[in-house]
C-alpha positions as CSV (number, residue, x, y, z in Angstrom):
1,X,166.1,122.2,166.1
2,X,168.3,120.1,163.9
3,X,168.4,121.2,160.2
4,X,168.8,118.6,157.5
5,X,171.3,119.3,154.8
6,X,168.6,120.1,152.3
7,X,167.0,122.6,154.8
8,X,170.4,124.3,155.2
9,X,170.6,124.6,151.4
10,X,167.2,126.2,151.3
11,X,168.1,128.8,153.9
12,X,171.5,129.6,152.2
13,X,169.7,130.1,148.9
14,X,167.4,132.7,150.5
15,X,169.9,134.6,152.6
16,X,173.1,134.2,150.6
17,X,171.7,135.5,147.3
18,X,174.2,138.2,146.0
19,X,171.3,140.0,144.3
20,X,169.2,140.1,147.5
21,X,166.1,138.0,147.7
22,X,162.6,139.5,147.3
23,X,160.7,136.3,146.9
24,X,161.6,132.7,147.7
25,X,159.5,129.8,146.4
26,X,159.9,126.4,148.1
27,X,157.6,123.6,146.7
28,X,157.6,119.9,147.7
29,X,155.1,117.2,148.5
30,X,153.1,117.0,151.7
31,X,154.6,116.1,155.2
32,X,158.1,117.4,154.6
33,X,158.3,119.8,157.5
34,X,156.9,122.7,155.5
35,X,155.1,124.3,158.5
36,X,158.1,123.9,160.9
37,X,160.5,125.5,158.4
38,X,158.1,128.4,157.9
39,X,157.6,128.8,161.6
40,X,161.4,129.1,162.3
41,X,161.9,131.6,159.4
42,X,159.1,133.6,160.9
43,X,160.7,133.7,164.4
44,X,164.0,134.6,162.7
45,X,162.4,137.8,161.5
46,X,160.3,138.4,164.6
47,X,163.0,138.3,167.3
48,X,166.1,136.8,165.7
49,X,169.1,138.3,163.7
50,X,166.9,139.3,160.8
51,X,164.4,141.2,162.9
52,X,163.9,144.9,162.2
53,X,162.5,147.1,165.0
54,X,158.8,148.0,164.7
55,X,158.2,145.8,161.7
56,X,155.1,143.9,160.8
57,X,155.1,140.2,159.8
58,X,152.3,138.1,158.4
59,X,151.4,134.7,157.2
60,X,148.7,134.2,154.7
61,X,146.5,131.1,154.2
62,X,143.3,130.3,152.4
63,X,141.4,129.2,155.5
64,X,141.2,130.0,159.2
65,X,142.2,126.5,160.0
66,X,145.3,126.6,157.8
67,X,146.3,130.0,159.2
68,X,146.0,128.6,162.7
69,X,148.4,125.8,162.0
70,X,151.5,128.0,161.4
71,X,150.6,130.3,164.3
72,X,150.1,127.4,166.7
73,X,153.4,125.8,165.8
74,X,155.3,129.1,166.2
75,X,153.6,129.8,169.5
76,X,154.5,126.3,170.7
77,X,158.1,126.8,169.9
78,X,158.0,130.1,171.9
79,X,156.4,128.4,174.9
80,X,158.9,125.5,174.9
81,X,161.9,127.8,174.7
82,X,162.9,129.5,178.0
83,X,164.8,132.2,176.2
84,X,162.2,133.0,173.5
85,X,159.3,133.0,176.0
86,X,161.1,135.9,177.8
87,X,160.7,138.2,174.8
88,X,157.8,136.9,172.7
89,X,154.2,136.9,173.8
90,X,151.7,134.7,172.0
91,X,148.1,135.9,171.8
92,X,145.9,133.0,170.9
93,X,142.7,134.9,170.4
94,X,144.2,137.0,167.6
95,X,146.7,134.5,166.3
96,X,149.4,137.1,167.0
97,X,153.0,137.0,168.3
98,X,154.6,140.2,169.7
99,X,158.1,141.0,170.7
100,X,157.7,144.2,172.8
101,X,161.4,144.8,173.1
102,X,161.8,145.2,169.3
103,X,158.3,146.4,168.7
104,X,157.8,143.6,166.1
105,X,154.3,142.0,165.6
106,X,153.3,138.9,163.7
107,X,149.7,138.1,162.7
108,X,148.2,135.1,160.9
109,X,145.7,136.1,158.2
110,X,143.3,134.0,156.1
111,X,141.5,134.7,152.9
112,X,138.2,134.2,154.7
113,X,138.8,137.3,156.8
114,X,138.4,140.9,155.7
115,X,141.0,142.0,153.1
116,X,144.4,143.0,154.5
117,X,144.7,146.5,153.3
118,X,146.4,149.3,155.3
119,X,149.3,147.0,156.4
120,X,153.0,147.5,155.8
121,X,154.7,144.0,156.0
122,X,158.4,143.5,155.9
123,X,158.1,139.7,156.0
124,X,155.3,137.5,154.6
125,X,154.8,133.7,154.5
126,X,152.3,132.6,151.9
127,X,151.3,129.2,153.3
128,X,149.9,126.6,150.8
129,X,149.5,129.2,148.0
130,X,148.8,126.2,145.7
131,X,145.3,126.1,147.1
132,X,144.5,129.3,145.2
133,X,142.4,128.6,142.1
134,X,142.9,130.9,139.2
135,X,145.5,133.6,138.6
136,X,144.5,136.0,141.3
137,X,144.2,136.1,145.1
138,X,143.0,139.3,146.8
139,X,144.9,138.5,150.0
140,X,148.1,137.8,148.1
141,X,147.8,141.0,146.1
142,X,146.9,143.1,149.2
143,X,150.0,141.9,151.1
144,X,152.4,142.1,148.2
145,X,151.4,145.6,147.1
146,X,151.7,146.7,150.8
147,X,155.4,146.2,150.9
148,X,156.2,149.4,148.9
149,X,157.3,151.4,152.0
150,X,159.9,148.7,153.1
151,X,163.5,148.8,152.0
152,X,164.0,145.1,151.5
153,X,160.8,143.1,152.1
154,X,160.9,139.3,151.8
155,X,158.1,136.9,150.8
156,X,158.3,133.2,151.4
157,X,156.0,131.0,149.3
158,X,156.0,127.5,150.7
159,X,153.5,125.1,149.2
160,X,152.7,122.0,147.2
161,X,152.2,122.8,143.6
162,X,148.9,124.1,142.3
163,X,147.0,121.6,140.0
164,X,146.5,123.9,137.0
165,X,148.9,126.0,134.9
166,X,146.6,129.0,135.2
167,X,146.6,129.0,139.0
168,X,148.5,131.7,140.8
169,X,151.4,129.5,142.2
170,X,151.9,127.9,138.7
171,X,152.3,131.4,137.2
172,X,154.8,132.4,139.9
173,X,156.8,129.2,139.4
174,X,156.8,129.5,135.6
175,X,158.0,133.1,135.9
176,X,160.7,132.1,138.4
177,X,162.0,129.4,135.9
178,X,162.8,132.2,133.4
179,X,165.2,133.8,135.9
180,X,164.1,137.1,134.6
181,X,164.3,138.5,138.2
182,X,167.4,137.4,140.0
183,X,165.9,138.4,143.3
184,X,163.4,135.5,143.0
185,X,164.9,132.1,144.2
186,X,163.1,128.8,143.8
187,X,163.4,125.2,144.8
188,X,161.0,122.9,143.1
189,X,161.0,119.3,144.3
190,X,158.8,117.5,141.8
191,X,158.8,114.0,140.2
192,X,159.3,113.9,136.4
193,X,156.2,113.2,134.4
194,X,157.7,110.2,132.7
195,X,159.1,108.5,135.8
196,X,157.4,105.5,137.4
197,X,155.0,107.3,139.8
198,X,155.0,104.4,142.3
199,X,158.7,103.8,142.6
200,X,160.4,104.9,145.9
201,X,163.2,106.7,143.9
202,X,160.5,108.8,142.1
203,X,158.8,109.6,145.5
204,X,162.1,110.8,146.9
205,X,162.5,113.4,144.1
206,X,159.5,115.3,145.4
207,X,159.9,114.5,149.1
208,X,163.3,115.4,150.5
209,X,162.3,114.1,153.9
210,X,161.3,110.7,152.5
211,X,163.1,108.0,154.5
212,X,164.0,110.5,157.2
213,X,161.3,112.1,159.4
214,X,158.5,111.5,156.8
215,X,156.6,108.3,157.3
216,X,157.8,106.4,154.3
217,X,155.5,103.4,155.0
218,X,152.5,105.6,154.9
219,X,153.6,107.3,151.7
220,X,154.2,103.9,150.0
221,X,150.8,102.8,151.1
222,X,149.3,105.9,149.4
223,X,151.3,105.0,146.2
224,X,149.8,101.5,146.3
225,X,146.3,102.8,146.7
226,X,146.8,105.0,143.7
227,X,148.2,102.1,141.7
228,X,145.1,100.0,142.5
229,X,142.5,102.7,142.1
230,X,143.1,105.1,139.1
231,X,140.6,107.6,140.6
232,X,143.2,108.2,143.4
233,X,146.1,108.7,141.1
234,X,145.6,112.5,140.3
235,X,145.5,113.3,144.0
236,X,148.5,111.2,144.7
237,X,150.5,112.8,141.9
238,X,149.6,116.4,143.0
239,X,150.0,116.0,146.8
240,X,152.8,113.4,147.0
241,X,154.7,113.7,143.8
242,X,154.2,117.5,143.7
243,X,153.2,117.4,140.0
244,X,150.9,119.9,138.4
245,X,147.9,117.6,138.1
246,X,144.3,118.4,138.7
247,X,143.0,116.4,141.7
248,X,139.7,115.5,140.1
249,X,139.7,112.2,138.2
250,X,140.1,112.9,134.5
251,X,138.5,110.8,131.8
252,X,141.8,109.1,131.2
253,X,144.7,109.0,133.7
254,X,148.2,110.1,132.7
255,X,149.7,106.6,133.1
256,X,147.0,105.0,130.8
257,X,147.5,107.7,128.2
258,X,151.3,107.4,128.2
259,X,150.9,103.6,127.9
260,X,149.2,104.1,124.5
261,X,152.0,106.3,123.2
262,X,153.8,104.1,120.6
263,X,154.8,105.1,117.1
264,X,152.1,106.0,114.7
265,X,152.5,104.6,111.1
266,X,153.8,107.2,108.7
267,X,150.9,107.1,106.3
268,X,147.3,106.0,106.3
269,X,147.4,105.3,102.5
270,X,145.4,102.2,101.7
271,X,143.7,102.1,105.1
272,X,140.1,102.8,106.0
273,X,140.1,106.1,107.9
274,X,137.5,107.5,110.3
275,X,137.5,111.1,111.5
276,X,136.1,113.5,114.1
277,X,135.9,117.3,113.6
278,X,135.5,119.8,116.5
279,X,135.2,123.3,115.1
280,X,134.7,125.1,118.3
281,X,134.6,128.9,118.0
282,X,136.2,130.5,114.9
283,X,138.9,132.2,117.1
284,X,139.6,129.1,119.2
285,X,141.3,125.7,118.8
286,X,139.9,123.6,116.0
287,X,140.6,119.9,116.0
288,X,140.5,117.2,113.3
289,X,141.4,113.7,114.3
290,X,141.7,110.7,112.0
291,X,142.0,107.1,113.2
292,X,142.8,104.0,111.1
293,X,143.1,100.3,112.0
294,X,146.7,98.8,111.8
295,X,147.3,95.3,113.0
296,X,144.4,95.4,115.4
297,X,145.2,98.8,116.8
298,X,143.8,102.2,116.2
299,X,146.5,104.6,115.0
300,X,145.8,108.3,115.6
301,X,146.7,111.3,113.4
302,X,145.4,114.7,114.8
303,X,145.5,118.1,113.2
304,X,145.0,121.3,115.2
305,X,144.5,124.9,114.0
306,X,144.7,128.2,115.8
307,X,144.5,131.8,114.5
308,X,148.0,133.1,113.8
309,X,147.4,136.6,115.1
310,X,148.1,136.8,118.8
311,X,149.3,133.3,119.3
312,X,151.9,134.3,121.8
313,X,149.3,136.2,123.8
314,X,147.1,133.1,123.7
315,X,150.0,131.0,124.9
316,X,150.5,133.3,127.8
317,X,146.8,133.4,128.7
318,X,146.3,129.6,128.4
319,X,149.7,128.9,129.9
320,X,150.5,126.4,127.2
321,X,153.2,126.7,124.5
322,X,151.1,127.1,121.4
323,X,154.0,129.1,119.8
324,X,156.5,126.3,120.5
325,X,154.1,123.7,119.1
326,X,153.6,125.7,116.0
327,X,157.4,125.9,115.4
328,X,157.6,122.1,116.0
329,X,154.9,121.4,113.5
330,X,152.3,120.1,116.0
331,X,150.0,123.0,115.5
332,X,148.9,124.8,112.3
333,X,148.0,128.5,112.3
334,X,145.7,130.4,109.9
335,X,146.0,134.0,108.8
336,X,144.1,136.6,110.7
337,X,142.3,136.4,114.0
338,X,139.9,133.5,113.2
339,X,140.2,129.9,111.9
340,X,138.6,130.3,108.5
341,X,136.1,127.5,107.7
342,X,137.0,127.8,104.1
343,X,140.5,126.7,105.1
344,X,139.2,123.7,107.1
345,X,136.9,122.7,104.3
346,X,139.7,122.7,101.7
347,X,141.8,120.6,104.0
348,X,139.0,118.0,104.4
349,X,138.5,117.8,100.6
350,X,142.2,117.3,100.1
351,X,142.2,114.5,102.6
352,X,139.3,112.7,101.0
353,X,140.9,113.0,97.5
354,X,144.1,111.3,98.8
355,X,142.8,108.7,101.2
356,X,140.1,106.3,101.9
357,X,138.0,108.4,104.3
358,X,134.9,106.4,105.3
359,X,133.2,108.8,107.8
360,X,133.8,112.1,109.5
361,X,131.7,112.9,112.5
362,X,131.1,116.5,113.4
363,X,129.2,118.6,116.0
364,X,126.0,119.6,114.2
365,X,126.0,123.0,116.1
366,X,128.3,124.6,113.5
367,X,127.2,122.6,110.4
368,X,125.3,125.5,108.8
369,X,128.5,127.6,108.8
370,X,130.7,124.8,107.5
371,X,128.4,123.3,104.8
372,X,128.6,126.1,102.3
373,X,132.4,126.0,102.4
374,X,132.4,122.2,101.9
375,X,130.3,122.6,98.8
376,X,132.7,125.3,97.5
377,X,135.7,123.0,98.2
378,X,134.2,120.4,95.9
379,X,132.0,118.1,98.0
380,X,128.6,117.1,96.5
381,X,125.3,117.3,98.3
382,X,125.2,113.4,98.5
383,X,128.5,113.4,100.4
384,X,127.2,115.9,102.9
385,X,123.8,114.7,103.7
386,X,121.8,111.5,103.2
387,X,122.1,107.8,104.0
388,X,125.5,107.4,102.3
389,X,126.9,110.8,103.3
390,X,130.6,111.1,104.2
391,X,129.8,113.5,107.0
392,X,127.8,112.3,110.0
393,X,126.3,114.7,112.6
394,X,126.9,113.7,116.2
395,X,125.2,115.3,119.2
396,X,127.4,116.3,122.2
397,X,124.8,115.1,124.8
398,X,124.7,112.0,126.9
399,X,122.8,109.9,124.4
400,X,125.4,110.2,121.7
401,X,128.6,110.6,123.7
402,X,128.1,107.9,126.4
403,X,128.4,104.9,124.0
404,X,131.4,106.5,122.2
405,X,133.2,107.2,125.5
406,X,132.6,103.7,126.6
407,X,134.3,102.3,123.5
408,X,137.1,104.9,123.7
409,X,137.8,104.1,127.3
410,X,137.8,100.4,126.7
411,X,140.3,100.8,123.9
412,X,142.6,103.0,126.0
413,X,142.5,100.6,128.9
414,X,143.4,97.7,126.7
415,X,146.0,99.7,124.9
416,X,144.4,99.4,121.5
417,X,145.2,103.0,120.6
418,X,148.5,104.4,119.3
419,X,148.6,108.2,119.5
420,X,152.3,108.9,119.2
421,X,152.3,111.3,122.2
422,X,151.2,114.2,120.2
423,X,151.6,117.1,122.6
424,X,148.4,119.1,121.7
425,X,146.3,115.9,121.9
426,X,148.0,115.0,125.2
427,X,147.1,118.4,126.6
428,X,143.4,117.8,125.6
429,X,143.5,114.4,127.2
430,X,144.9,115.7,130.4
431,X,142.1,118.4,130.6
432,X,139.2,116.1,129.6
433,X,136.6,115.4,132.3
434,X,133.2,113.8,132.1
435,X,129.9,114.5,133.8
436,X,127.2,111.9,134.4
437,X,123.4,112.1,134.4
438,X,121.3,110.2,137.0
439,X,121.2,107.1,134.7
440,X,125.0,106.9,134.6
441,X,125.4,108.1,131.1
442,X,128.5,110.3,130.5
443,X,129.7,113.1,128.2
444,X,132.8,115.3,127.9
445,X,132.2,118.6,129.6
446,X,134.0,121.6,128.2
447,X,132.5,123.9,130.9
448,X,134.1,121.9,133.7
449,X,137.4,121.3,132.0
450,X,140.4,123.3,133.1
451,X,141.7,123.8,129.6
452,X,141.2,122.9,125.9
453,X,139.6,119.4,125.3
454,X,138.8,119.8,121.6
455,X,141.2,117.1,120.5
456,X,139.5,114.5,122.8
457,X,136.1,115.5,121.6
458,X,137.2,114.9,118.0
459,X,138.9,111.6,119.0
460,X,135.7,110.4,120.7
461,X,133.6,111.2,117.6
462,X,136.1,109.5,115.3
463,X,135.9,106.4,117.5
464,X,132.1,106.6,117.4
465,X,131.8,106.4,113.6
466,X,134.6,103.8,113.5
467,X,132.4,101.5,115.6
468,X,130.6,100.1,112.6
469,X,133.9,99.1,110.9
470,X,134.6,95.4,110.7
471,X,137.9,93.9,109.5
472,X,137.1,92.3,106.1
473,X,137.2,88.6,106.3
474,X,139.3,86.8,103.6
475,X,137.2,85.2,100.9
476,X,137.1,81.4,101.2
477,X,139.2,79.4,98.8
478,X,137.9,76.2,97.3
479,X,139.8,73.3,95.8
480,X,138.4,70.6,93.7
481,X,139.8,67.1,93.7
482,X,138.9,64.4,91.2
483,X,139.1,60.8,92.2
484,X,139.2,58.1,89.5
């Protein structure tokens, strides 16, 4: 066993921590020797210098197949070593290793088996914890809460990142970044979001074994596949670049969205403006998005509201920095625990007084709640309903959304949008997914999204009502010549 320098660094970080290590998190891309490193750490505590007599050791995985991988490798190491095989006995049927001389026992557990209560582990390997969806794992909690009788238990989390900020591993990583508990050490090998995802230097950042024992030709081939086929990019970013990216194909990939960043014009004064309004629930994120044509491109100005009360708690629950965005001016808050429709109506009336607002599309679901406040704000009945109304209802089903999504997607692919990298809108774009009916029509699906998508819903509606806009053609000029 020849340790690479980076592997030596990881081991030193765990065992040379002056505060003592309770949990170690090591996260990198696939095929970097994760299982081998975990297997040797396991044997270190089973029969090596870190072993404690009569102790219990466990590895935890989400499936029986994953649990068997770590056990099989550790058992193979024992069988290939004349010295280890004298003391350690592998039991294949129970995925168990025992060292009778020390009385230590290791077992591989999976989430598919019965819950691991009644145990007392001193050492735990959480293998591929990033596969846990959501903030809780019964197996993880059962093992972690069972260490109370041990003097200095150690948990090793070794995994590729989870795709969502609300998943268990993401929560553990974010907590480790705060350094609130000095007994938690972490090494996160991940490519920056703004780096070229297909460049070898970027790949190396998330894969310490790239160019060494990792098959770099195969990894570069995966990168090329992701470059050619955008549907493969999320999986590539998550598994190879170790980025926190959902592996389903979103409506718009991150690279396409970033390519439309640019700088939005400071003011829409004198420009025809089209808007989309997604009210959502009164205590949730409300989105207003305006777009205007500037030199053949659609410039985007979004506005987002959240209730001011409990914004920090909502930031914690949603795992997004609403409080930071508020301080930076990207998010507005309203008094109390709800987004008051009166407040939204007053904002819309002020916009229409100052600018050339042509149309504002809205989800008809909440119209009966918003309409009285629009009238109170100063809008007339003619502006609200009728053939020349300023506000236009838009259904959220396949019939209305599919043509709008087609236009929006085409504009994004051709880089005809300039959104200025607004962080709240970027969050909504990253979360937006579509569902299709048997005829191939599409719509944005809030139920299947992993987070808020209100901004993308509003942007889609704005693009839909802007579809009828045509750049005015200059009036023809005539000259008269007289010939004598």
